PDBQT receptor file of N, H, CA, C and O in Angstrom, charges set to zero:
ATOM      1  N   MET A   1     144.065  62.399 101.236  1.00  0.00    +0.000 N 
ATOM      2  CA  MET A   1     145.355  61.843 100.787  1.00  0.00    +0.000 C 
ATOM      3  C   MET A   1     145.293  61.212  99.414  1.00  0.00    +0.000 C 
ATOM      4  O   MET A   1     146.294  61.200  98.696  1.00  0.00    +0.000 OA
ATOM      5  N   ALA A   2     144.104  60.669  99.019  1.00  0.00    +0.000 N 
ATOM      6  H   ALA A   2     143.291  60.679  99.602  1.00  0.00    +0.000 HD
ATOM      7  CA  ALA A   2     143.934  60.064  97.720  1.00  0.00    +0.000 C 
ATOM      8  C   ALA A   2     144.216  61.077  96.660  1.00  0.00    +0.000 C 
ATOM      9  O   ALA A   2     144.740  60.702  95.611  1.00  0.00    +0.000 OA
ATOM     10  N   MET A   3     143.915  62.312  96.847  1.00  0.00    +0.000 N 
ATOM     11  H   MET A   3     143.489  62.616  97.700  1.00  0.00    +0.000 HD
ATOM     12  CA  MET A   3     144.164  63.384  95.841  1.00  0.00    +0.000 C 
ATOM     13  C   MET A   3     145.644  63.594  95.686  1.00  0.00    +0.000 C 
ATOM     14  O   MET A   3     146.128  63.817  94.576  1.00  0.00    +0.000 OA
ATOM     15  N   ARG A   4     146.369  63.528  96.774  1.00  0.00    +0.000 N 
ATOM     16  H   ARG A   4     145.976  63.347  97.676  1.00  0.00    +0.000 HD
ATOM     17  CA  ARG A   4     147.845  63.782  96.706  1.00  0.00    +0.000 C 
ATOM     18  C   ARG A   4     148.494  62.636  95.934  1.00  0.00    +0.000 C 
ATOM     19  O   ARG A   4     149.392  62.854  95.121  1.00  0.00    +0.000 OA
ATOM     20  N   VAL A   5     148.027  61.403  96.199  1.00  0.00    +0.000 N 
ATOM     21  H   VAL A   5     147.297  61.226  96.860  1.00  0.00    +0.000 HD
ATOM     22  CA  VAL A   5     148.665  60.230  95.496  1.00  0.00    +0.000 C 
ATOM     23  C   VAL A   5     148.335  60.378  94.003  1.00  0.00    +0.000 C 
ATOM     24  O   VAL A   5     149.203  60.188  93.151  1.00  0.00    +0.000 OA
ATOM     25  N   SER A   6     147.057  60.724  93.688  1.00  0.00    +0.000 N 
ATOM     26  H   SER A   6     146.352  60.879  94.380  1.00  0.00    +0.000 HD
ATOM     27  CA  SER A   6     146.693  60.852  92.320  1.00  0.00    +0.000 C 
ATOM     28  C   SER A   6     147.547  61.975  91.603  1.00  0.00    +0.000 C 
ATOM     29  O   SER A   6     147.970  61.805  90.460  1.00  0.00    +0.000 OA
ATOM     30  N   THR A   7     147.764  63.044  92.273  1.00  0.00    +0.000 N 
ATOM     31  H   THR A   7     147.421  63.182  93.202  1.00  0.00    +0.000 HD
ATOM     32  CA  THR A   7     148.612  64.085  91.707  1.00  0.00    +0.000 C 
ATOM     33  C   THR A   7     150.023  63.575  91.525  1.00  0.00    +0.000 C 
ATOM     34  O   THR A   7     150.649  63.856  90.503  1.00  0.00    +0.000 OA
ATOM     35  N   LEU A   8     150.534  62.843  92.476  1.00  0.00    +0.000 N 
ATOM     36  H   LEU A   8     150.026  62.615  93.306  1.00  0.00    +0.000 HD
ATOM     37  CA  LEU A   8     151.893  62.277  92.327  1.00  0.00    +0.000 C 
ATOM     38  C   LEU A   8     151.943  61.238  91.144  1.00  0.00    +0.000 C 
ATOM     39  O   LEU A   8     152.929  61.191  90.408  1.00  0.00    +0.000 OA
ATOM     40  N   ASP A   9     150.904  60.440  90.986  1.00  0.00    +0.000 N 
ATOM     41  H   ASP A   9     150.103  60.478  91.584  1.00  0.00    +0.000 HD
ATOM     42  CA  ASP A   9     150.851  59.578  89.825  1.00  0.00    +0.000 C 
ATOM     43  C   ASP A   9     150.849  60.292  88.480  1.00  0.00    +0.000 C 
ATOM     44  O   ASP A   9     151.478  59.860  87.515  1.00  0.00    +0.000 OA
ATOM     45  N   ASP A  10     150.125  61.387  88.456  1.00  0.00    +0.000 N 
ATOM     46  H   ASP A  10     149.614  61.737  89.241  1.00  0.00    +0.000 HD
ATOM     47  CA  ASP A  10     150.125  62.208  87.253  1.00  0.00    +0.000 C 
ATOM     48  C   ASP A  10     151.445  62.811  87.042  1.00  0.00    +0.000 C 
ATOM     49  O   ASP A  10     151.882  62.865  85.892  1.00  0.00    +0.000 OA
ATOM     50  N   GLN A  11     152.134  63.274  88.033  1.00  0.00    +0.000 N 
ATOM     51  H   GLN A  11     151.779  63.230  88.967  1.00  0.00    +0.000 HD
ATOM     52  CA  GLN A  11     153.465  63.838  87.877  1.00  0.00    +0.000 C 
ATOM     53  C   GLN A  11     154.500  62.778  87.404  1.00  0.00    +0.000 C 
ATOM     54  O   GLN A  11     155.423  63.061  86.641  1.00  0.00    +0.000 OA
ATOM     55  N   LEU A  12     154.283  61.556  87.904  1.00  0.00    +0.000 N 
ATOM     56  H   LEU A  12     153.533  61.326  88.524  1.00  0.00    +0.000 HD
ATOM     57  CA  LEU A  12     155.188  60.430  87.475  1.00  0.00    +0.000 C 
ATOM     58  C   LEU A  12     154.946  60.092  86.064  1.00  0.00    +0.000 C 
ATOM     59  O   LEU A  12     155.893  59.872  85.309  1.00  0.00    +0.000 OA
ATOM     60  N   ARG A  13     153.711  60.039  85.668  1.00  0.00    +0.000 N 
ATOM     61  H   ARG A  13     152.942  60.217  86.281  1.00  0.00    +0.000 HD
ATOM     62  CA  ARG A  13     153.381  59.784  84.252  1.00  0.00    +0.000 C 
ATOM     63  C   ARG A  13     154.017  60.798  83.305  1.00  0.00    +0.000 C 
ATOM     64  O   ARG A  13     154.619  60.474  82.281  1.00  0.00    +0.000 OA
ATOM     65  N   SER A  14     153.836  62.060  83.729  1.00  0.00    +0.000 N 
ATOM     66  H   SER A  14     153.347  62.323  84.560  1.00  0.00    +0.000 HD
ATOM     67  CA  SER A  14     154.401  63.202  82.952  1.00  0.00    +0.000 C 
ATOM     68  C   SER A  14     155.889  63.117  82.853  1.00  0.00    +0.000 C 
ATOM     69  O   SER A  14     156.465  63.338  81.787  1.00  0.00    +0.000 OA
ATOM     70  N   LEU A  15     156.511  62.803  83.940  1.00  0.00    +0.000 N 
ATOM     71  H   LEU A  15     156.043  62.623  84.806  1.00  0.00    +0.000 HD
ATOM     72  CA  LEU A  15     157.992  62.621  83.995  1.00  0.00    +0.000 C 
ATOM     73  C   LEU A  15     158.458  61.500  82.998  1.00  0.00    +0.000 C 
ATOM     74  O   LEU A  15     159.397  61.681  82.223  1.00  0.00    +0.000 OA
ATOM     75  N   VAL A  16     157.802  60.427  83.061  1.00  0.00    +0.000 N 
ATOM     76  H   VAL A  16     157.039  60.280  83.690  1.00  0.00    +0.000 HD
ATOM     77  CA  VAL A  16     158.155  59.327  82.151  1.00  0.00    +0.000 C 
ATOM     78  C   VAL A  16     157.966  59.694  80.711  1.00  0.00    +0.000 C 
ATOM     79  O   VAL A  16     158.817  59.364  79.884  1.00  0.00    +0.000 OA
ATOM     80  N   MET A  17     156.878  60.368  80.368  1.00  0.00    +0.000 N 
ATOM     81  H   MET A  17     156.187  60.636  81.039  1.00  0.00    +0.000 HD
ATOM     82  CA  MET A  17     156.631  60.781  79.018  1.00  0.00    +0.000 C 
ATOM     83  C   MET A  17     157.672  61.825  78.516  1.00  0.00    +0.000 C 
ATOM     84  O   MET A  17     158.075  61.807  77.353  1.00  0.00    +0.000 OA
ATOM     85  N   ARG A  18     158.081  62.709  79.410  1.00  0.00    +0.000 N 
ATOM     86  H   ARG A  18     157.754  62.724  80.355  1.00  0.00    +0.000 HD
ATOM     87  CA  ARG A  18     159.125  63.633  79.045  1.00  0.00    +0.000 C 
ATOM     88  C   ARG A  18     160.449  62.930  78.751  1.00  0.00    +0.000 C 
ATOM     89  O   ARG A  18     161.153  63.305  77.813  1.00  0.00    +0.000 OA
ATOM     90  N   TYR A  19     160.773  61.974  79.497  1.00  0.00    +0.000 N 
ATOM     91  H   TYR A  19     160.202  61.669  80.259  1.00  0.00    +0.000 HD
ATOM     92  CA  TYR A  19     162.015  61.156  79.301  1.00  0.00    +0.000 C 
ATOM     93  C   TYR A  19     161.906  60.414  78.078  1.00  0.00    +0.000 C 
ATOM     94  O   TYR A  19     162.844  60.427  77.280  1.00  0.00    +0.000 OA
ATOM     95  N   VAL A  20     160.781  59.723  77.834  1.00  0.00    +0.000 N 
ATOM     96  H   VAL A  20     160.019  59.712  78.482  1.00  0.00    +0.000 HD
ATOM     97  CA  VAL A  20     160.667  58.819  76.668  1.00  0.00    +0.000 C 
ATOM     98  C   VAL A  20     160.687  59.675  75.329  1.00  0.00    +0.000 C 
ATOM     99  O   VAL A  20     161.215  59.232  74.309  1.00  0.00    +0.000 OA
ATOM    100  N   THR A  21     160.125  60.842  75.381  1.00  0.00    +0.000 N 
ATOM    101  H   THR A  21     159.697  61.202  76.210  1.00  0.00    +0.000 HD
ATOM    102  CA  THR A  21     160.213  61.642  74.203  1.00  0.00    +0.000 C 
ATOM    103  C   THR A  21     161.443  62.490  74.015  1.00  0.00    +0.000 C 
ATOM    104  O   THR A  21     161.546  63.321  73.113  1.00  0.00    +0.000 OA
ATOM    105  N   GLY A  22     162.365  62.238  74.909  1.00  0.00    +0.000 N 
ATOM    106  H   GLY A  22     162.281  61.562  75.642  1.00  0.00    +0.000 HD
ATOM    107  CA  GLY A  22     163.686  62.933  74.809  1.00  0.00    +0.000 C 
ATOM    108  C   GLY A  22     163.741  64.388  75.328  1.00  0.00    +0.000 C 
ATOM    109  O   GLY A  22     164.701  65.114  75.069  1.00  0.00    +0.000 OA
ATOM    110  N   LYS A  23     162.737  64.776  76.031  1.00  0.00    +0.000 N 
ATOM    111  H   LYS A  23     161.957  64.186  76.241  1.00  0.00    +0.000 HD
ATOM    112  CA  LYS A  23     162.734  66.156  76.527  1.00  0.00    +0.000 C 
ATOM    113  C   LYS A  23     163.473  66.321  77.887  1.00  0.00    +0.000 C 
ATOM    114  O   LYS A  23     163.638  67.417  78.422  1.00  0.00    +0.000 OA
ATOM    115  N   LEU A  24     163.898  65.152  78.390  1.00  0.00    +0.000 N 
ATOM    116  H   LEU A  24     163.764  64.262  77.955  1.00  0.00    +0.000 HD
ATOM    117  CA  LEU A  24     164.484  65.197  79.747  1.00  0.00    +0.000 C 
ATOM    118  C   LEU A  24     165.701  64.233  79.650  1.00  0.00    +0.000 C 
ATOM    119  O   LEU A  24     165.579  63.116  79.147  1.00  0.00    +0.000 OA
ATOM    120  N   GLU A  25     166.863  64.692  80.139  1.00  0.00    +0.000 N 
ATOM    121  H   GLU A  25     166.962  65.600  80.548  1.00  0.00    +0.000 HD
ATOM    122  CA  GLU A  25     168.030  63.781  80.036  1.00  0.00    +0.000 C 
ATOM    123  C   GLU A  25     167.952  62.730  81.189  1.00  0.00    +0.000 C 
ATOM    124  O   GLU A  25     167.235  62.926  82.170  1.00  0.00    +0.000 OA
ATOM    125  N   GLU A  26     168.681  61.657  81.044  1.00  0.00    +0.000 N 
ATOM    126  H   GLU A  26     169.263  61.498  80.247  1.00  0.00    +0.000 HD
ATOM    127  CA  GLU A  26     168.573  60.487  81.937  1.00  0.00    +0.000 C 
ATOM    128  C   GLU A  26     168.844  60.809  83.358  1.00  0.00    +0.000 C 
ATOM    129  O   GLU A  26     168.090  60.398  84.240  1.00  0.00    +0.000 OA
ATOM    130  N   LYS A  27     169.930  61.556  83.623  1.00  0.00    +0.000 N 
ATOM    131  H   LYS A  27     170.542  61.890  82.906  1.00  0.00    +0.000 HD
ATOM    132  CA  LYS A  27     170.348  61.847  85.002  1.00  0.00    +0.000 C 
ATOM    133  C   LYS A  27     169.233  62.644  85.728  1.00  0.00    +0.000 C 
ATOM    134  O   LYS A  27     168.921  62.344  86.880  1.00  0.00    +0.000 OA
ATOM    135  N   ARG A  28     168.646  63.632  85.076  1.00  0.00    +0.000 N 
ATOM    136  H   ARG A  28     168.900  63.875  84.140  1.00  0.00    +0.000 HD
ATOM    137  CA  ARG A  28     167.590  64.433  85.686  1.00  0.00    +0.000 C 
ATOM    138  C   ARG A  28     166.350  63.602  85.904  1.00  0.00    +0.000 C 
ATOM    139  O   ARG A  28     165.631  63.743  86.893  1.00  0.00    +0.000 OA
ATOM    140  N   PHE A  29     166.119  62.688  84.896  1.00  0.00    +0.000 N 
ATOM    141  H   PHE A  29     166.704  62.573  84.093  1.00  0.00    +0.000 HD
ATOM    142  CA  PHE A  29     164.955  61.846  85.026  1.00  0.00    +0.000 C 
ATOM    143  C   PHE A  29     165.017  60.905  86.275  1.00  0.00    +0.000 C 
ATOM    144  O   PHE A  29     164.073  60.755  87.051  1.00  0.00    +0.000 OA
ATOM    145  N   LEU A  30     166.222  60.292  86.383  1.00  0.00    +0.000 N 
ATOM    146  H   LEU A  30     166.989  60.414  85.752  1.00  0.00    +0.000 HD
ATOM    147  CA  LEU A  30     166.424  59.374  87.516  1.00  0.00    +0.000 C 
ATOM    148  C   LEU A  30     166.321  60.053  88.899  1.00  0.00    +0.000 C 
ATOM    149  O   LEU A  30     165.772  59.504  89.855  1.00  0.00    +0.000 OA
ATOM    150  N   THR A  31     166.859  61.232  88.947  1.00  0.00    +0.000 N 
ATOM    151  H   THR A  31     167.305  61.678  88.170  1.00  0.00    +0.000 HD
ATOM    152  CA  THR A  31     166.748  62.052  90.219  1.00  0.00    +0.000 C 
ATOM    153  C   THR A  31     165.320  62.350  90.518  1.00  0.00    +0.000 C 
ATOM    154  O   THR A  31     164.872  62.094  91.635  1.00  0.00    +0.000 OA
ATOM    155  N   ALA A  32     164.552  62.893  89.555  1.00  0.00    +0.000 N 
ATOM    156  H   ALA A  32     164.915  63.101  88.647  1.00  0.00    +0.000 HD
ATOM    157  CA  ALA A  32     163.176  63.227  89.817  1.00  0.00    +0.000 C 
ATOM    158  C   ALA A  32     162.370  62.009  90.112  1.00  0.00    +0.000 C 
ATOM    159  O   ALA A  32     161.529  62.030  91.011  1.00  0.00    +0.000 OA
ATOM    160  N   TYR A  33     162.603  60.908  89.362  1.00  0.00    +0.000 N 
ATOM    161  H   TYR A  33     163.287  60.892  88.632  1.00  0.00    +0.000 HD
ATOM    162  CA  TYR A  33     161.913  59.641  89.623  1.00  0.00    +0.000 C 
ATOM    163  C   TYR A  33     162.050  59.134  91.021  1.00  0.00    +0.000 C 
ATOM    164  O   TYR A  33     161.073  58.764  91.671  1.00  0.00    +0.000 OA
ATOM    165  N   ARG A  34     163.295  59.122  91.482  1.00  0.00    +0.000 N 
ATOM    166  H   ARG A  34     164.088  59.423  90.954  1.00  0.00    +0.000 HD
ATOM    167  CA  ARG A  34     163.536  58.673  92.813  1.00  0.00    +0.000 C 
ATOM    168  C   ARG A  34     162.849  59.493  93.854  1.00  0.00    +0.000 C 
ATOM    169  O   ARG A  34     162.291  58.958  94.812  1.00  0.00    +0.000 OA
ATOM    170  N   ARG A  35     162.884  60.798  93.676  1.00  0.00    +0.000 N 
ATOM    171  H   ARG A  35     163.338  61.232  92.898  1.00  0.00    +0.000 HD
ATOM    172  CA  ARG A  35     162.211  61.753  94.593  1.00  0.00    +0.000 C 
ATOM    173  C   ARG A  35     160.718  61.480  94.669  1.00  0.00    +0.000 C 
ATOM    174  O   ARG A  35     160.147  61.406  95.757  1.00  0.00    +0.000 OA
ATOM    175  N   LEU A  36     160.072  61.328  93.478  1.00  0.00    +0.000 N 
ATOM    176  H   LEU A  36     160.536  61.388  92.594  1.00  0.00    +0.000 HD
ATOM    177  CA  LEU A  36     158.630  61.128  93.394  1.00  0.00    +0.000 C 
ATOM    178  C   LEU A  36     158.270  59.779  94.058  1.00  0.00    +0.000 C 
ATOM    179  O   LEU A  36     157.279  59.711  94.786  1.00  0.00    +0.000 OA
ATOM    180  N   ILE A  37     159.031  58.738  93.829  1.00  0.00    +0.000 N 
ATOM    181  H   ILE A  37     159.836  58.794  93.238  1.00  0.00    +0.000 HD
ATOM    182  CA  ILE A  37     158.747  57.417  94.428  1.00  0.00    +0.000 C 
ATOM    183  C   ILE A  37     158.901  57.485  95.958  1.00  0.00    +0.000 C 
ATOM    184  O   ILE A  37     158.067  56.939  96.680  1.00  0.00    +0.000 OA
ATOM    185  N   ARG A  38     159.948  58.143  96.455  1.00  0.00    +0.000 N 
ATOM    186  H   ARG A  38     160.626  58.586  95.868  1.00  0.00    +0.000 HD
ATOM    187  CA  ARG A  38     160.122  58.330  97.888  1.00  0.00    +0.000 C 
ATOM    188  C   ARG A  38     158.917  59.055  98.473  1.00  0.00    +0.000 C 
ATOM    189  O   ARG A  38     158.341  58.613  99.467  1.00  0.00    +0.000 OA
ATOM    190  N   LEU A  39     158.546  60.151  97.864  1.00  0.00    +0.000 N 
ATOM    191  H   LEU A  39     159.014  60.510  97.056  1.00  0.00    +0.000 HD
ATOM    192  CA  LEU A  39     157.423  60.971  98.393  1.00  0.00    +0.000 C 
ATOM    193  C   LEU A  39     156.098  60.162  98.345  1.00  0.00    +0.000 C 
ATOM    194  O   LEU A  39     155.276  60.280  99.254  1.00  0.00    +0.000 OA
ATOM    195  N   ARG A  40     155.900  59.371  97.326  1.00  0.00    +0.000 N 
ATOM    196  H   ARG A  40     156.569  59.275  96.588  1.00  0.00    +0.000 HD
ATOM    197  CA  ARG A  40     154.723  58.588  97.248  1.00  0.00    +0.000 C 
ATOM    198  C   ARG A  40     154.659  57.517  98.273  1.00  0.00    +0.000 C 
ATOM    199  O   ARG A  40     153.601  57.224  98.831  1.00  0.00    +0.000 OA
ATOM    200  N   SER A  41     155.848  56.902  98.532  1.00  0.00    +0.000 N 
ATOM    201  H   SER A  41     156.707  57.139  98.079  1.00  0.00    +0.000 HD
ATOM    202  CA  SER A  41     155.879  55.881  99.605  1.00  0.00    +0.000 C 
ATOM    203  C   SER A  41     155.686  56.540 100.996  1.00  0.00    +0.000 C 
ATOM    204  O   SER A  41     155.103  55.891 101.864  1.00  0.00    +0.000 OA
ATOM    205  N   LEU A  42     156.106  57.701 101.241  1.00  0.00    +0.000 N 
ATOM    206  H   LEU A  42     156.579  58.228 100.536  1.00  0.00    +0.000 HD
ATOM    207  CA  LEU A  42     155.921  58.366 102.484  1.00  0.00    +0.000 C 
ATOM    208  C   LEU A  42     154.443  58.734 102.736  1.00  0.00    +0.000 C 
ATOM    209  O   LEU A  42     153.946  58.683 103.861  1.00  0.00    +0.000 OA
ATOM    210  N   LEU A  43     153.787  59.096 101.664  1.00  0.00    +0.000 N 
ATOM    211  H   LEU A  43     154.190  59.137 100.750  1.00  0.00    +0.000 HD
ATOM    212  CA  LEU A  43     152.350  59.408 101.747  1.00  0.00    +0.000 C 
ATOM    213  C   LEU A  43     151.430  58.194 101.937  1.00  0.00    +0.000 C 
ATOM    214  O   LEU A  43     150.325  58.271 102.473  1.00  0.00    +0.000 OA
ATOM    215  N   ASN A  44     151.979  57.055 101.448  1.00  0.00    +0.000 N 
ATOM    216  H   ASN A  44     152.876  56.992 101.012  1.00  0.00    +0.000 HD
ATOM    217  CA  ASN A  44     151.183  55.830 101.500  1.00  0.00    +0.000 C 
ATOM    218  C   ASN A  44     151.251  55.138 102.869  1.00  0.00    +0.000 C 
ATOM    219  O   ASN A  44     150.517  54.184 103.131  1.00  0.00    +0.000 OA
ATOM    220  N   GLN A  45     152.148  55.637 103.742  1.00  0.00    +0.000 N 
ATOM    221  H   GLN A  45     152.744  56.412 103.529  1.00  0.00    +0.000 HD
ATOM    222  CA  GLN A  45     152.286  54.974 105.056  1.00  0.00    +0.000 C 
ATOM    223  C   GLN A  45     151.206  55.292 106.002  1.00  0.00    +0.000 C 
ATOM    224  O   GLN A  45     151.210  54.800 107.130  1.00  0.00    +0.000 OA
TER     225      GLN A  45
């Protein structure tokens, strides 16, 4: 499971960087961010 969480953290970092650099619009960023956070919380239970 640690590997999955690490992969999710990497995806989250990548998502934030794409948003910060302007490669991703806000609406898409927020949707993807919420999904990743939900998935991470489910895996941490």
